[in-house]
C-alpha positions as a printed Julia matrix, in Angstrom:
344×3 Matrix{Float64}:
  57.0    97.75  120.48
  60.27   96.45  119.51
  63.17   97.49  121.86
  65.63   99.55  119.56
  68.98   98.99  120.96
  71.98   99.96  118.46
  74.97   98.09  117.45
  78.5    99.38  117.41
  80.62   99.47  114.45
  83.02   96.46  113.43
  86.71   97.45  114.01
  89.89   95.96  112.73
  92.13   94.79  115.26
  94.8    92.44  113.79
  98.3    91.83  113.84
 100.35   89.76  111.67
 101.31   90.8   108.09
 103.19   88.29  105.9
 104.25   88.68  102.24
 102.74   86.05   99.84
 103.23   85.44   96.22
 100.0    84.45   94.37
  99.25   83.65   90.93
  96.45   85.73   89.48
  95.03   83.21   87.07
  91.17   82.71   87.19
  90.91   78.93   88.04
  87.72   78.07   90.0
  87.89   75.41   92.82
  86.4    72.02   92.12
  82.88   71.99   93.29
  79.4    72.45   92.4
  78.87   75.61   94.01
  79.66   77.85   96.94
  80.34   75.3    99.9
  80.9    76.64  103.16
  82.16   74.05  105.76
  81.5    75.05  109.37
  83.89   73.76  111.88
  82.52   74.03  115.58
  84.74   74.62  118.04
  84.81   72.8   121.53
  83.21   75.79  122.7
  80.12   74.97  121.11
  80.02   71.19  120.8
  80.48   71.34  124.44
  77.65   73.52  125.33
  74.3    72.41  126.46
  72.58   74.12  123.53
  75.16   72.64  121.21
  72.36   71.48  118.87
  70.55   74.51  118.62
  73.89   76.52  118.19
  74.75   74.28  115.31
  71.34   74.57  113.84
  71.74   78.48  113.43
  74.76   78.09  111.58
  73.99   75.37  109.53
  70.93   77.39  108.41
  72.6    80.34  107.44
  75.55   78.59  105.77
  72.45   76.73  104.03
  70.85   80.02  102.76
  74.12   81.79  101.48
  75.18   78.43   99.79
  71.95   78.0    98.2
  72.31   81.69   96.4
  75.55   81.42   94.75
  76.95   78.89   92.26
  80.43   79.72   92.25
  82.59   76.43   92.76
  84.28   77.67   95.93
  85.15   75.71   99.17
  85.48   77.64  102.34
  86.05   76.5   105.59
  84.85   78.75  108.66
  85.64   78.11  112.24
  82.71   79.03  114.81
  83.0    79.69  118.22
  80.65   80.45  121.41
  82.64   82.55  123.91
  82.57   85.71  125.47
  82.91   89.02  123.69
  83.36   92.36  124.37
  80.76   94.53  126.12
  78.13   95.2   123.69
  79.31   92.96  120.8
  77.23   90.37  119.47
  79.47   88.45  116.61
  82.7    88.94  115.42
  84.98   87.77  112.58
  88.67   87.12  112.02
  89.78   86.8   108.62
  92.56   87.59  106.03
  92.67   90.83  103.85
  95.06   90.76  100.47
  96.72   93.98   99.07
  95.65   93.77   95.19
  96.18   96.15   92.5
  93.17   97.68   91.04
  94.4    96.21   87.67
  94.61   92.94   88.82
  91.66   93.09   90.68
  89.48   94.25   87.51
  91.11   91.72   85.47
  90.07   88.87   87.88
  85.9    90.32   87.83
  86.27   90.37   84.25
  87.42   87.09   83.92
  84.77   85.87   86.57
  81.99   87.91   84.57
  83.27   86.28   80.92
  82.97   82.77   82.74
  79.45   83.43   83.91
  77.31   85.61   81.61
  74.37   85.16   83.98
  75.72   87.46   86.53
  74.16   90.48   84.55
  75.0    92.52   87.84
  78.68   92.15   87.59
  78.41   93.0    83.91
  76.52   96.31   84.41
  79.27   96.79   87.52
  82.26   96.1    85.35
  81.2    98.18   82.62
  80.69  101.33   84.66
  83.9   100.83   87.07
  85.23  103.84   84.94
  83.0   106.33   86.57
  83.45  105.18   90.53
  86.23  105.41   92.88
  89.88  104.49   92.19
  88.41  104.65   88.07
  92.16  105.63   87.37
  93.77  102.62   88.82
  96.03  104.78   91.44
  95.19  102.92   94.44
  95.36   99.04   95.54
  92.65   97.14   96.78
  92.21   95.28   99.94
  89.94   92.21   99.65
  89.0    89.66  101.93
  90.49   86.03  101.77
  87.14   84.59  100.83
  86.72   86.67   97.86
  89.73   85.98   96.54
  89.45   82.25   96.59
  86.3    82.9    94.58
  88.39   84.68   91.99
  90.72   81.96   91.78
  93.4    82.5    94.51
  93.5    79.17   96.27
  94.21   78.91  100.05
  93.72   82.89  100.42
  92.65   82.22  104.32
  90.22   80.92  106.25
  87.7    82.84  108.9
  86.21   82.72  112.66
  83.49   83.85  113.42
  82.23   84.1   117.22
  78.88   84.25  118.74
  79.12   86.49  122.0
  77.65   83.71  124.7
  76.83   86.85  126.94
  74.15   87.96  124.48
  70.32   86.78  124.4
  70.06   85.09  120.8
  67.36   83.42  119.33
  68.77   80.36  117.61
  65.83   79.26  115.67
  63.0    81.76  113.91
  60.48   83.18  114.59
  62.72   85.44  116.7
  61.09   87.04  119.76
  61.0    90.74  120.57
  63.46   90.15  123.19
  66.34   88.12  121.52
  68.78   88.83  118.86
  68.4    86.83  115.84
  71.26   84.55  115.57
  70.52   83.41  112.02
  70.54   86.96  110.47
  73.41   87.62  112.38
  75.34   84.82  111.39
  74.86   85.53  107.5
  75.68   88.98  108.43
  79.15   87.54  109.18
  79.16   85.36  106.13
  78.49   88.15  103.73
  81.69   89.63  105.03
  83.86   86.76  104.88
  82.42   86.8   101.12
  84.01   90.33  100.68
  80.7    92.27  101.37
  79.32   94.52  104.13
  81.63   96.24  106.43
  84.39   93.95  104.9
  84.06   95.44  101.55
  84.87   99.1   102.48
  88.17  100.69  104.25
  86.62  103.58  105.34
  86.25  101.91  108.68
  89.99  101.87  108.91
  90.5   105.28  107.31
  88.2   106.81  109.87
  90.7   105.74  112.52
  94.63  106.0   112.78
  96.29  105.24  109.49
  99.28  105.52  111.02
  99.84  102.5   113.46
  99.28   98.97  112.41
  96.99   97.13  111.55
  94.93  100.11  110.23
  97.89  101.27  108.34
  97.44   98.48  105.99
  94.02   99.71  104.66
  94.98  103.33  104.11
  95.14  104.5   100.67
  93.08  101.24   99.4
  89.65  101.06   98.54
  87.16   97.75   99.3
  85.26   96.02   96.99
  82.2    97.62   97.33
  83.9   101.15   97.64
  83.87  101.0    93.8
  80.07  101.22   93.92
  79.64  103.81   96.34
  77.94  107.03   95.16
  76.11  109.99   96.56
  74.49  111.07   93.19
  74.47  110.37   89.38
  77.91  110.23   88.06
  79.34  111.42   91.79
  81.27  108.7    93.47
  81.74  108.8    97.32
  84.53  108.02   99.58
  83.84  110.17  102.84
  83.39  109.36  106.56
  81.24  113.09  106.54
  78.06  112.37  108.37
  76.39  115.0   106.15
  76.87  112.52  103.02
  74.47  110.01  101.85
  76.22  107.34  100.1
  74.59  104.43   98.7
  75.34  101.28   96.61
  74.89  101.64   92.74
  76.28   99.29   89.85
  75.59  101.97   86.82
  77.16  105.21   87.72
  75.01  106.03   90.51
  71.75  106.05   88.56
  69.99  103.44   90.27
  70.5   103.09   93.98
  70.39   99.5    95.47
  70.52  100.54   99.21
  71.81  103.29  101.29
  74.98  102.71  103.28
  75.47  103.58  106.94
  77.3   107.05  107.34
  76.88  106.95  110.9
  80.39  107.12  112.56
  78.97  104.88  115.52
  78.46  102.07  113.09
  80.23  100.36  110.16
  80.18  102.29  106.85
  80.47   99.45  104.65
  77.17   98.21  106.1
  73.59   99.7   105.12
  71.76  102.28  106.84
  69.05  101.17  109.04
  65.43  101.57  109.15
  65.45  100.38  112.88
  63.39   97.57  114.18
  60.4    95.98  112.16
  59.62   95.62  108.48
  63.14   96.51  106.59
  65.56   94.94  109.37
  68.03   93.79  106.6
  70.7    91.32  107.39
  73.49   93.86  106.27
  72.4    96.95  108.57
  74.86   98.6   110.3
  72.14   98.98  113.39
  69.6    96.72  114.01
  67.2    95.54  117.31
  66.41   92.64  118.85
  63.58   90.62  116.75
  63.69   89.0   113.22
  65.96   90.16  110.38
  64.46   90.15  107.22
  64.82   86.82  105.12
  68.02   86.45  102.96
  66.98   85.74   99.45
  67.84   86.74   95.96
  65.5    89.95   96.17
  67.8    91.37   99.15
  69.93   93.91   98.59
  72.92   92.1   100.3
  72.54   89.38   97.1
  73.26   92.19   94.34
  76.09   93.64   96.31
  77.57   90.29   96.62
  76.83   89.63   92.83
  78.48   92.84   92.1
  81.9    91.82   93.46
  81.75   88.49   91.63
  79.5    86.12   93.64
  77.4    84.64   90.74
  73.63   83.57   91.22
  72.74   79.93   91.52
  70.42   78.35   89.01
  67.57   78.93   91.7
  68.43   82.36   92.56
  68.56   83.5    88.88
  64.94   82.3    88.82
  63.66   84.68   90.87
  63.37   88.08   88.8
  64.97   90.8    90.93
  63.31   94.15   91.38
  64.82   97.17   89.15
  65.17   99.68   91.96
  65.39   99.43   95.95
  64.02  101.74   98.31
  66.65  103.96   99.93
  66.31  104.05  103.48
  66.28  108.24  104.82
  98.82   90.87   94.29
 101.64   90.37   92.0
 103.0    90.78   95.47
 100.29   90.89   98.39
 100.59   91.53  102.05
  98.52   89.57  104.26
  97.15   91.65  107.27
  95.08   89.5   109.88
  91.84   91.6   111.02
  89.46   91.04  113.55
  85.78   92.56  113.28
  83.2    93.19  115.59
  79.68   92.92  114.52
  77.03   95.28  115.88
  77.24   95.81  119.81
  74.65   97.01  121.97
  75.2   100.87  122.37
């Protein structure tokens, strides 16, 4: 039987705030599709297992790059250093404050330029029923997602693999090891704006008075706009009794349940535990291998809904209609650290 060890929520713990003027014109970068360029820190290149660690990173990047066609180049630095007790991986990246109207305009421009992304088109058509439909609150968006939406040089990211943990850097993954490839795909999704990076509930659940959490108060994340608890009933609460899920059509069709356990990340998915159904974006996982990340994964539809367009290969694979539910005119730039899934 697979050992069930839970992972702790990702926490923002950043410091710096800058003011940056940003053009909001939609202007895709020049590349054939998504290209994530890894930068290997000396903690990796100087490690005796450097080839295996770099292989896991390249495998995760290859999967993500192959799924999305947006002409975007992102640089991500990877390190292999000791982390906090119980921590597996962590991501440090930038967030921007964007008005709701500006954000919707950017998404709409992307949708118009990429009609093959029918998930995005449906999501935009139903924004009027979701959180922040009146546009009162601003959005807190990752630099990676804004780069995709045409905001160039919106900030790079750093992903650290906790060298104190027992990782398998290739598949299949045994029951006593953590899946490094799945963990890296989880973190890369967050660089692109999904998962825990797609919701501000994590910071709102903490202190909204002191920095840096204050940056996220009274703002929504990218996937918060698709957070529902029932048909035509948007959800934005940290209550443990709530049962939110991702939906792009006013709550009619659930894609996947969001985690609502305060010990996990509110922006990640509710877990089934180990074994089958151990999704890449689960808030809680166990040792052993995560499910494959494909165009049939809920993570894929999640990223499509925030503007990441399917590649030709991904588009060739039909998506299921439903998923099984589990039981900057002036932008402030905040540096935030994310801690992914530590052992409880």
